[in-house]
N, C-alpha and C positions, 0 to 999 in steps of 0.2 A: 811561404810558411805562415803568411799574414793575408787577411782578406781585405787589408787595406790597398786602396788604389795605388801601384808604386809610380804611374807615371806623373811626371811634373814638368812643367815648361822650363824648371831650371835645371833639370838633369837629376841623376841620382845624387842620393846623400854621400858624401866622401867622408870616410872614417878612418882616422889614425889609431892604429892598435899599439899599446904601450903596456908592455909586461915584461919582466928581467928573465921569466922563465921560459926557455926557447920552445918547448913542448905545448905550452899554454898558448904563447904567442902564434904559433904556428897554426894551431886548432882553431883560434879566433880569427886568424885571416881566411881559413877554408872556410869557417861557417858563415863569415860576414860576405864572402865572395858567393856563397849559395843564395842570397837573400836579393830578393827583386828591388829594382830601384835605389839598392844601396851596394856600394864600392869600396874597397880598401884604396885609400891614399898612401898607406906606407905603413912602417912598423918601426918601433924602437926599442930599445933594451932597458933604456932607464931615463930618469927625468930630464936629464942634461940633453940627450940625443932627442927626446920626445919635443923639446922647447925649440930646438935647430931646427929639426924635421919638419915641425908645425910651421915655423915662420917662412918656410919654403914652399910647402903644397896647400898651406892654408884650408884645412879640412873642415868640415861642418860639424863633425863629431870627435871627440878625442876619448876613447875608451882608455880610461888609466886605472892601471895597479896602484897601489899604494906603498907597498914594502919593497923600495928600489934601492940599489947602489947608487953613488955619485949624488944623485939627487933624487929626494923622495916623493913620490906622489902628491902630497900635500903642497910642497914646495913649487913643483913643476905646476901645479893646478893654479895657484897663485900668479905666478908669472904668466902664464898662457891666459889667464883672465884679463891681466893687464895689457898685455901685448896684443892678444887676437880676441877683444871681446866678443867677435861674431861667433867662435866656434865654442860649441857648448863641451863640457867637460862631464862625461859619465863615467863614476867610478866603478870598477869590476874589481873586488878583491875578495880575500879570503875572510878579512875580520870584518864584524860589524860592534865592536865594542866602542866605548865612550871616546877613548882615545884615539879611535882611526875615524869615527863617524864624525864627530861634531867639528874637529880640524878641518875635515874635507869640505864639509858645508860651508865653513867660516871661510875657507880658500876662494869658494866660489863653483864648488861642483854643483851641477844642475839636477844630478842624479846619482843613485847610489845602489849597486846592485852587489850581491855577495857571489862567489862562485859556485853556489848550490843553485843559482838561476838556470833554468833551461833555456833552449834556443829560442822558445816563443817569448820568453820573457827579456831577453836580450835584445832581441827584434823590436818588439814593442817599445823598450826603453829608448833606444837609437831613436825611433822615428819620434817619441814624445819630447825628447830633450832636443831634438831638432827643430821640434815646433814651437819650443819656448817654453815647454811645459816641465813641471817637476814630475820625477819617478824616482820613487824609493822602495826598495825592497820592503817587503811585510815584516822583516824582523827588524829592521832599520825603522818602519814607522812606528811599530810597537815600542821600541826603545825610546825614540824621542818624546813619544806621549807619555810614557812612564816617567822619564827626566823631568820633565816639567810638573806632571802631578807630584811627584817628590820632593819638588824645590831644587833638584841640580841644576836646573835651568830655570832663570827667573828673568822676567821683563827688564830689558835695559833702561837706564836712566834715557829719557826720551824729552828734548825740547821741543818736538812738534806737539807733545801732548799738552803743553802750556798754551800753545796757540802761535801764530806767526809771532817774527819772522821763519825762525826753525829752519833746518836743513831740507833740502828737497826729499820727500818720500818715493822708493822704488815704483816703478810700473804704474806711475799716476795713481797711487794710492791717496785719499785724504787722510786729513789727522783723525777724523772720526772711524774711517775704515781701518786705519792703523791699530786705534784704540781697541776696537772689534776684535782684530786680528790677534792681538796679545791677550785678551780675554779667551780667545778660543783656545791660545796656546796654553791658557793656564788651567785648561780643562772644563771650563765653564760650559753648561748648557745654553741653549737659546733662552729659557726663561730665567737663568740666573744672570745673562747678559741683560736681559731686559730690567732685572730687577737693578743692576749695577748701575745701568746707565738711565734709568727711569724713562723707558720709550717702551713703546708697543712690540709686539712679537713680531709684527708685519713690518714695522722698521728693522728689527734686528734680522730678519730673514732677508730683505731687501739687501741691507749692508753685506751680510755673508755672500749672497750670489753674487754681488758685484766685485767683492775681494776674491773669490774664486775664480770669478772669470779674468781679472786681470793678472793673477799671479799664476794661473794654471794649475791649480790645484783640484784634484779629485774628490779628496776627503780632508777631514780634519788633520789628520796625522801628516799628509804633506803640507798642509798650511803651517805647521810647528815646524817643518823644515825650512819651509821658504823664510819664516820669520827669523829665524836661527841665522841662516845663511846671510841676511840682509841687515843683521845688527838689530834687529827688534827685540831679541833675547840676548842675555849675556850668562857666561857661567857663573853661578853663586859663589 
């Protein structure tokens, strides 16, 4: 289904499917089983089973539903990110509302898809999060950007902005890059960032290119998701 080269010296990408609906779960298992270079590591019907099974099979990617009994997807994601930091969580759920998106990103999900996604989008998202890149459904990207613009999500208080010592920033971001990332999340354009920081457009462009390369963002909406997930933004 993809033009991406499926050959990898590390072997196929292993995926754990987690969904409480049997029909959906079976459908996802069948879909993933048809993808070149991707294999099903197992399937779980709730968050608790997902954590238990993931610790046994150690999948590369965990395809996670949110609304499940026993342990929901957000709680399971948080546990898995702590216990299996090398396994990427990709949310695939019906919901794209604030009460679902923000907690899932905060818990550490690297990708977020709704169940309206087609087969190619699911495949692309699996490959993307396995490579360490953020993948967000267009609806989710738009929602995050809107939340920042409307003030529903604001910059978190950050000691890194005040200079060292401060806590370590994720993915090798410098304090200046983190500052630029927050300004991007606030919806500022490149010229507006230039005015805010009193630097040239070339300098801002260089910062943004480096930021996107470090965090694996393809666009500004994905950068907002990254900033939120890594506590650079907070709920107002």
